[in-house]
N, CA, C and O atoms as a Tinker XYZ file with bonds, in Angstrom:
   320  protein
     1  N     -5.685000   15.556000    4.387000    73     2
     2  CA    -6.472000   16.519000    3.636000    64     1     3
     3  C     -6.609000   16.853000    2.845000    63     2     4     5
     4  O     -5.551000   17.438000    2.609000    81     3
     5  N     -7.392000   17.014000    1.826000    73     3     6
     6  CA    -8.114000   16.675000    0.417000    64     5     7
     7  C     -6.848000   17.766000   -0.068000    63     6     8     9
     8  O     -6.651000   18.915000    0.327000    81     7
     9  N     -5.767000   16.624000   -1.477000    73     7    10
    10  CA    -4.893000   16.698000   -2.116000    64     9    11
    11  C     -3.730000   16.528000   -1.262000    63    10    12    13
    12  O     -2.846000   17.381000   -1.341000    81    11
    13  N     -3.601000   15.581000   -0.480000    73    11    14
    14  CA    -2.600000   15.405000    0.790000    64    13    15
    15  C     -2.084000   14.399000   -0.239000    63    14    16    17
    16  O     -1.953000   14.705000   -1.424000    81    15
    17  N     -1.820000   13.294000    0.208000    73    15    18
    18  CA    -1.331000   12.194000   -0.619000    64    17    19
    19  C     -0.877000   11.437000    0.586000    63    18    20    21
    20  O     -0.280000   11.946000    1.535000    81    19
    21  N     -1.420000    9.389000    0.398000    73    19    22
    22  CA    -2.164000    8.566000    1.061000    64    21    23
    23  C     -0.714000    7.367000    0.528000    63    22    24    25
    24  O     -0.318000    7.288000   -0.635000    81    23
    25  N     -0.297000    6.776000    1.382000    73    23    26
    26  CA     1.614000    5.603000    0.847000    64    25    27
    27  C      0.334000    4.378000    1.861000    63    26    28    29
    28  O     -0.725000    4.473000    2.482000    81    27
    29  N      1.188000    3.476000    1.521000    73    27    30
    30  CA     0.278000    2.635000    1.862000    64    29    31
    31  C      2.327000    1.260000    2.094000    63    30    32    33
    32  O      2.856000    0.527000    1.259000    81    31
    33  N      2.486000    1.382000    2.652000    73    31    34
    34  CA     4.177000    0.298000    2.571000    64    33    35
    35  C      3.395000   -0.834000    2.769000    63    34    36    37
    36  O      2.271000   -0.529000    3.168000    81    35
    37  N      3.582000   -2.070000    2.631000    73    35    38
    38  CA     3.162000   -3.309000    2.483000    64    37    39
    39  C      4.353000   -4.052000    2.696000    63    38    40    41
    40  O      5.105000   -4.281000    1.749000    81    39
    41  N      4.563000   -4.389000    3.668000    73    39    42
    42  CA     6.113000   -5.359000    3.514000    64    41    43
    43  C      5.548000   -7.125000    3.480000    63    42    44    45
    44  O      4.425000   -7.300000    3.954000    81    43
    45  N      6.284000   -8.371000    2.948000    73    43    46
    46  CA     6.248000  -10.049000    3.447000    64    45    47
    47  C      7.323000  -10.299000    3.623000    63    46    48    49
    48  O      8.314000   -9.576000    3.521000    81    47
    49  N      7.208000  -11.647000    3.987000    73    47    50
    50  CA     8.403000  -11.733000    4.713000    64    49    51
    51  C      8.077000  -14.085000    4.063000    63    50    52    53
    52  O      7.646000  -15.208000    4.325000    81    51
    53  N      8.795000  -13.125000    3.111000    73    51    54
    54  CA     8.340000  -14.279000    1.809000    64    53    55
    55  C      8.585000  -13.642000    0.598000    63    54    56    57
    56  O      8.744000  -12.424000    0.520000    81    55
    57  N      8.625000  -14.458000   -0.423000    73    55    58
    58  CA     8.703000  -14.285000   -1.751000    64    57    59
    59  C      7.145000  -13.810000   -2.610000    63    58    60    61
    60  O      6.236000  -14.429000   -2.058000    81    59
    61  N      6.882000  -13.387000   -3.158000    73    59    62
    62  CA     6.176000  -12.848000   -3.267000    64    61    63
    63  C      5.274000  -12.705000   -4.713000    63    62    64    65
    64  O      5.960000  -11.860000   -5.288000    81    63
    65  N      4.336000  -12.967000   -5.495000    73    63    66
    66  CA     4.486000  -12.361000   -6.667000    64    65    67
    67  C      3.659000  -10.987000   -6.457000    63    66    68    69
    68  O      3.167000  -10.607000   -5.394000    81    67
    69  N      3.607000  -10.213000   -7.919000    73    67    70
    70  CA     3.201000   -9.159000   -7.649000    64    69    71
    71  C      1.529000   -9.054000   -7.822000    63    70    72    73
    72  O      0.705000   -8.205000   -7.481000    81    71
    73  N      1.467000   -9.990000   -8.332000    73    71    74
    74  CA    -0.377000  -10.438000   -8.445000    64    73    75
    75  C     -0.956000  -10.682000   -6.839000    63    74    76    77
    76  O     -1.999000  -10.179000   -6.420000    81    75
    77  N      0.132000  -11.736000   -5.888000    73    75    78
    78  CA    -0.313000  -11.631000   -4.769000    64    77    79
    79  C     -0.596000  -10.707000   -3.963000    63    78    80    81
    80  O     -0.712000  -11.230000   -2.855000    81    79
    81  N     -0.760000   -9.687000   -3.908000    73    79    82
    82  CA    -0.722000   -8.705000   -3.598000    64    81    83
    83  C     -1.935000   -7.095000   -3.960000    63    82    84    85
    84  O     -1.620000   -5.926000   -3.737000    81    83
    85  N     -2.488000   -7.297000   -4.200000    73    83    86
    86  CA    -2.848000   -5.614000   -5.320000    64    85    87
    87  C     -3.473000   -4.652000   -4.259000    63    86    88    89
    88  O     -3.769000   -4.792000   -3.072000    81    87
    89  N     -3.532000   -3.937000   -4.876000    73    87    90
    90  CA    -4.162000   -2.544000   -4.561000    64    89    91
    91  C     -5.222000   -2.194000   -3.563000    63    90    92    93
    92  O     -6.316000   -2.668000   -3.872000    81    91
    93  N     -5.211000   -1.510000   -2.474000    73    91    94
    94  CA    -6.347000   -1.844000   -2.540000    64    93    95
    95  C     -7.313000   -0.887000   -2.646000    63    94    96    97
    96  O     -6.889000    0.212000   -3.002000    81    95
    97  N     -8.542000   -0.977000   -2.434000    73    95    98
    98  CA    -9.516000   -0.291000   -3.760000    64    97    99
    99  C     -8.992000    1.723000   -3.276000    63    98   100   101
   100  O     -8.834000    2.600000   -2.427000    81    99
   101  N     -8.954000    1.150000   -5.124000    73    99   102
   102  CA    -9.371000    3.207000   -5.211000    64   101   103
   103  C     -7.546000    3.101000   -4.611000    63   102   104   105
   104  O     -7.293000    3.671000   -3.550000    81   103
   105  N     -6.817000    2.633000   -5.084000    73   103   106
   106  CA    -5.167000    3.440000   -4.916000    64   105   107
   107  C     -4.898000    2.530000   -6.160000    63   106   108   109
   108  O     -5.519000    1.875000   -6.998000    81   107
   109  N     -3.146000    2.986000   -5.671000    73   107   110
   110  CA    -1.983000    2.097000   -7.533000    64   109   111
   111  C     -1.349000    1.796000   -6.684000    63   110   112   113
   112  O     -1.277000    2.233000   -5.536000    81   111
   113  N     -0.554000    0.589000   -7.467000    73   111   114
   114  CA     0.350000    0.013000   -6.827000    64   113   115
   115  C      1.167000    1.111000   -7.875000    63   114   116   117
   116  O      0.812000    1.432000   -9.009000    81   115
   117  N      2.974000    1.809000   -6.746000    73   115   118
   118  CA     3.857000    3.146000   -7.146000    64   117   119
   119  C      4.900000    2.076000   -7.263000    63   118   120   121
   120  O      5.876000    2.537000   -7.856000    81   119
   121  N      5.136000    0.259000   -6.770000    73   119   122
   122  CA     6.180000    0.687000   -6.871000    64   121   123
   123  C      6.119000   -1.076000   -5.627000    63   122   124   125
   124  O      5.563000   -1.147000   -4.532000    81   123
   125  N      6.838000   -2.132000   -6.307000    73   123   126
   126  CA     7.042000   -3.345000   -5.906000    64   125   127
   127  C      8.675000   -4.136000   -6.187000    63   126   128   129
   128  O      9.317000   -4.455000   -7.189000    81   127
   129  N      8.830000   -4.201000   -5.074000    73   127   130
   130  CA    10.152000   -5.538000   -5.369000    64   129   131
   131  C     10.655000   -7.256000   -4.763000    63   130   132   133
   132  O     10.519000   -7.317000   -3.541000    81   131
   133  N     10.876000   -7.812000   -5.025000    73   131   134
   134  CA    11.313000   -9.037000   -4.750000    64   133   135
   135  C     12.255000   -9.586000   -4.588000    63   134   136   137
   136  O     13.126000   -9.042000   -5.267000    81   135
   137  N     12.674000  -10.490000   -3.995000    73   135   138
   138  CA    13.853000  -11.561000   -3.562000    64   137   139
   139  C     13.864000  -12.910000   -3.339000    63   138   140   141
   140  O     12.931000  -13.669000   -3.599000    81   139
   141  N     15.058000  -13.252000   -2.794000    73   139   142
   142  CA    13.678000  -14.965000   -2.304000    64   141   143
   143  C     13.849000  -15.059000   -1.267000    63   142   144   145
   144  O     14.305000  -16.130000   -0.867000    81   143
   145  N     13.553000  -13.923000   -0.257000    73   143   146
   146  CA    12.963000  -14.029000    1.597000    64   145   147
   147  C     12.150000  -13.029000    1.157000    63   146   148   149
   148  O     10.982000  -13.208000    0.812000    81   147
   149  N     12.344000  -12.672000    1.156000    73   147   150
   150  CA    11.566000  -10.919000    1.413000    64   149   151
   151  C      9.974000  -10.431000   -0.035000    63   150   152   153
   152  O      9.671000  -11.235000   -0.916000    81   151
   153  N      9.543000   -9.583000    0.057000    73   151   154
   154  CA     8.679000   -8.976000   -0.644000    64   153   155
   155  C      7.617000   -7.658000   -0.675000    63   154   156   157
   156  O      6.599000   -7.667000    0.018000    81   155
   157  N      7.847000   -6.917000   -1.251000    73   155   158
   158  CA     7.691000   -5.295000   -0.984000    64   157   159
   159  C      6.767000   -4.473000   -1.844000    63   158   160   161
   160  O      7.617000   -4.100000   -2.652000    81   159
   161  N      5.899000   -4.041000   -2.170000    73   159   162
   162  CA     4.537000   -3.557000   -1.907000    64   161   163
   163  C      4.758000   -1.809000   -1.678000    63   162   164   165
   164  O      5.265000   -1.492000   -0.602000    81   163
   165  N      4.375000   -0.615000   -2.710000    73   163   166
   166  CA     4.667000    0.715000   -2.484000    64   165   167
   167  C      2.496000    1.067000   -3.384000    63   166   168   169
   168  O      2.270000    1.004000   -4.593000    81   167
   169  N      1.662000    1.308000   -2.548000    73   167   170
   170  CA     0.333000    1.444000   -3.066000    64   169   171
   171  C      0.146000    2.933000   -2.903000    63   170   172   173
   172  O      1.144000    3.423000   -2.375000    81   171
   173  N     -0.711000    3.740000   -3.152000    73   171   174
   174  CA    -0.773000    5.756000   -3.455000    64   173   175
   175  C     -2.445000    5.923000   -3.740000    63   174   176   177
   176  O     -3.315000    5.182000   -4.198000    81   175
   177  N     -2.397000    7.493000   -3.145000    73   175   178
   178  CA    -3.885000    7.954000   -3.816000    64   177   179
   179  C     -3.304000    9.337000   -3.774000    63   178   180   181
   180  O     -2.482000    9.846000   -3.013000    81   179
   181  N     -3.793000    9.679000   -4.538000    73   179   182
   182  CA    -4.086000   11.856000   -3.544000    64   181   183
   183  C     -4.872000   11.564000   -3.446000    63   182   184   185
   184  O     -5.160000   10.667000   -4.238000    81   183
   185  N     -5.968000   11.977000   -2.452000    73   183   186
   186  CA    -6.379000   12.371000   -0.634000    64   185   187
   187  C     -7.942000   14.072000   -2.455000    63   186   188   189
   188  O     -7.859000   15.034000   -3.219000    81   187
   189  N     -9.032000   12.891000   -1.788000    73   187   190
   190  CA    -9.860000   13.610000   -2.904000    64   189   191
   191  C    -11.025000   14.928000   -2.363000    63   190   192   193
   192  O    -11.538000   15.885000   -2.943000    81   191
   193  N    -11.116000   14.244000   -0.618000    73   191   194
   194  CA   -11.268000   14.987000    0.130000    64   193   195
   195  C    -11.052000   15.099000    1.555000    63   194   196   197
   196  O     -9.891000   15.490000    1.673000    81   195
   197  N    -11.525000   14.970000    2.591000    73   195   198
   198  CA   -10.800000   15.213000    3.936000    64   197   199
   199  C    -11.632000   14.520000    4.648000    63   198   200   201
   200  O    -12.708000   13.965000    4.423000    81   199
   201  N    -10.193000   14.787000    6.547000    73   199   202
   202  CA   -11.228000   13.719000    7.117000    64   201   203
   203  C    -10.661000   11.860000    6.849000    63   202   204   205
   204  O    -10.403000   11.422000    5.728000    81   203
   205  N    -10.595000   11.241000    7.801000    73   203   206
   206  CA   -10.415000    9.719000    8.035000    64   205   207
   207  C    -10.024000    9.584000    6.414000    63   206   208   209
   208  O    -10.443000   10.195000    5.431000    81   207
   209  N     -8.994000    8.471000    6.572000    73   207   210
   210  CA    -8.965000    7.389000    5.191000    64   209   211
   211  C     -9.710000    6.380000    5.443000    63   210   212   213
   212  O    -10.212000    5.899000    4.427000    81   211
   213  N    -10.028000    5.777000    6.586000    73   211   214
   214  CA   -10.749000    4.605000    6.632000    64   213   215
   215  C    -10.126000    3.002000    6.475000    63   214   216   217
   216  O     -8.981000    3.013000    6.023000    81   215
   217  N    -10.683000    1.598000    6.773000    73   215   218
   218  CA    -9.921000    1.151000    5.987000    64   217   219
   219  C     -9.190000    0.856000    4.981000    63   218   220   221
   220  O     -9.623000    1.459000    3.999000    81   219
   221  N     -7.689000   -0.197000    4.564000    73   219   222
   222  CA    -7.469000    0.071000    3.023000    64   221   223
   223  C     -6.885000   -2.101000    3.264000    63   222   224   225
   224  O     -6.206000   -2.727000    4.078000    81   223
   225  N     -7.376000   -2.312000    2.488000    73   223   226
   226  CA    -7.024000   -3.659000    2.288000    64   225   227
   227  C     -6.576000   -4.191000    1.073000    63   226   228   229
   228  O     -6.792000   -4.067000   -0.133000    81   227
   229  N     -5.788000   -4.904000    1.932000    73   227   230
   230  CA    -5.109000   -5.556000    0.171000    64   229   231
   231  C     -6.070000   -6.998000   -0.219000    63   230   232   233
   232  O     -6.473000   -7.862000    0.559000    81   231
   233  N     -6.303000   -6.871000   -2.045000    73   231   234
   234  CA    -6.805000   -7.931000   -2.633000    64   233   235
   235  C     -5.407000   -8.636000   -2.817000    63   234   236   237
   236  O     -4.228000   -8.399000   -2.553000    81   235
   237  N     -6.204000   -9.685000   -3.444000    73   235   238
   238  CA    -5.250000  -10.477000   -4.438000    64   237   239
   239  C     -5.557000  -12.416000   -2.904000    63   238   240   241
   240  O     -6.267000  -12.730000   -1.948000    81   239
   241  N     -3.995000  -13.217000   -4.080000    73   239   242
   242  CA    -4.804000  -14.228000   -2.661000    64   241   243
   243  C     -3.678000  -14.348000   -1.675000    63   242   244   245
   244  O     -3.374000  -15.423000   -1.159000    81   243
   245  N     -2.908000  -12.915000   -1.366000    73   243   246
   246  CA    -2.416000  -12.778000   -0.185000    64   245   247
   247  C     -1.204000  -14.329000    0.414000    63   246   248   249
   248  O     -1.520000  -15.384000   -0.137000    81   247
   249  N     -0.237000  -14.418000    1.204000    73   247   250
   250  CA     0.307000  -15.089000    1.227000    64   249   251
   251  C     -0.698000  -16.422000    2.296000    63   250   252   253
   252  O     -1.735000  -16.362000    2.957000    81   251
   253  N      0.506000  -17.740000    1.913000    73   251   254
   254  CA     0.368000  -18.980000    2.587000    64   253   255
   255  C     -0.064000  -18.557000    4.477000    63   254   256   257
   256  O     -0.961000  -19.161000    5.066000    81   255
   257  N      0.584000  -17.706000    4.988000    73   255   258
   258  CA     0.090000  -17.490000    6.699000    64   257   259
   259  C      0.602000  -16.323000    6.799000    63   258   260   261
   260  O      1.455000  -16.056000    5.953000    81   259
   261  N      0.285000  -15.314000    7.780000    73   259   262
   262  CA    -0.059000  -14.267000    7.977000    64   261   263
   263  C      1.543000  -13.866000    8.986000    63   262   264   265
   264  O      1.907000  -13.609000   10.133000    81   263
   265  N      2.092000  -14.054000    7.529000    73   263   266
   266  CA     3.197000  -12.724000    7.271000    64   265   267
   267  C      3.342000  -11.094000    7.441000    63   266   268   269
   268  O      4.464000  -10.693000    7.748000    81   267
   269  N      2.542000  -10.352000    7.308000    73   267   270
   270  CA     3.125000   -9.405000    6.238000    64   269   271
   271  C      2.700000   -7.635000    7.270000    63   270   272   273
   272  O      2.186000   -7.696000    8.386000    81   271
   273  N      2.902000   -6.840000    6.878000    73   271   274
   274  CA     2.712000   -5.639000    7.282000    64   273   275
   275  C      2.363000   -4.983000    6.536000    63   274   276   277
   276  O      2.529000   -4.908000    5.319000    81   275
   277  N      1.667000   -4.272000    7.468000    73   275   278
   278  CA     0.861000   -2.844000    5.848000    64   277   279
   279  C      1.408000   -1.807000    7.024000    63   278   280   281
   280  O      1.510000   -1.971000    8.240000    81   279
   281  N      1.697000   -0.746000    6.228000    73   279   282
   282  CA     1.896000    0.822000    6.654000    64   281   283
   283  C      1.616000    2.076000    6.028000    63   282   284   285
   284  O      2.221000    2.380000    5.000000    81   283
   285  N      0.704000    2.889000    6.570000    73   283   286
   286  CA     0.593000    3.534000    6.540000    64   285   287
   287  C      0.947000    5.042000    6.767000    63   286   288   289
   288  O      1.181000    5.525000    7.874000    81   287
   289  N      0.962000    5.942000    5.207000    73   287   290
   290  CA     1.591000    7.757000    5.670000    64   289   291
   291  C      0.368000    8.306000    5.180000    63   290   292   293
   292  O     -0.556000    7.962000    4.442000    81   291
   293  N      0.656000    9.135000    5.762000    73   291   294
   294  CA    -0.040000   10.216000    4.898000    64   293   295
   295  C      0.926000   11.466000    4.573000    63   294   296   297
   296  O      1.782000   11.932000    5.325000    81   295
   297  N      0.508000   12.001000    2.967000    73   295   298
   298  CA     1.970000   13.143000    2.451000    64   297   299
   299  C      1.061000   14.576000    2.768000    63   298   300   301
   300  O      0.066000   14.874000    2.107000    81   299
   301  N      1.707000   15.573000    4.142000    73   299   302
   302  CA     1.307000   16.777000    3.506000    64   301   303
   303  C      2.011000   17.657000    2.259000    63   302   304   305
   304  O      3.191000   18.001000    2.206000    81   303
   305  N      1.078000   17.894000    1.382000    73   303   306
   306  CA     1.648000   19.127000    0.176000    64   305   307
   307  C      2.151000   19.990000    0.950000    63   306   308   309
   308  O      1.695000   20.119000    2.086000    81   307
   309  N      3.379000   20.896000    0.419000    73   307   310
   310  CA     3.480000   21.832000    0.569000    64   309   311
   311  C      2.116000   23.529000    0.067000    63   310   312   313
   312  O      1.981000   23.795000   -1.128000    81   311
   313  N      1.682000   24.003000    0.666000    73   311   314
   314  CA     0.161000   24.407000    0.341000    64   313   315
   315  C      1.263000   26.541000    0.599000    63   314   316   317
   316  O      0.904000   27.419000    1.384000    81   315
   317  N      2.042000   26.586000   -0.027000    73   315   318
   318  CA     2.613000   27.381000    0.208000    64   317   319
   319  C      3.180000   28.746000   -1.105000    63   318   320
   320  O      3.879000   29.694000   -0.748000    81   319
C-alpha cells in the first residue's frame, strides 16, 4: 500500500565492499556490515503507490560467484 515501507535484506557469503552491491533503482542503502567471510546489506524505500513492487535487482559489480540471497519484506505503517 502507498506509504508502507519496502525493506530488502541481502547477505553475501564472502567479504564484499559496500560498492559491490549497490541499492536497486529507487531504493536507499540503510545499512551495511562486513566481516572476514560474509557481508550484509539493507536497502529500503517508502512506497509511493499501491500494488506489486516488481522485481528489484542490485547494481554494482557483485561477487565472484552466485553466493548471495535477497529477501524482501513490506512493513505496513500503523494507520490508526
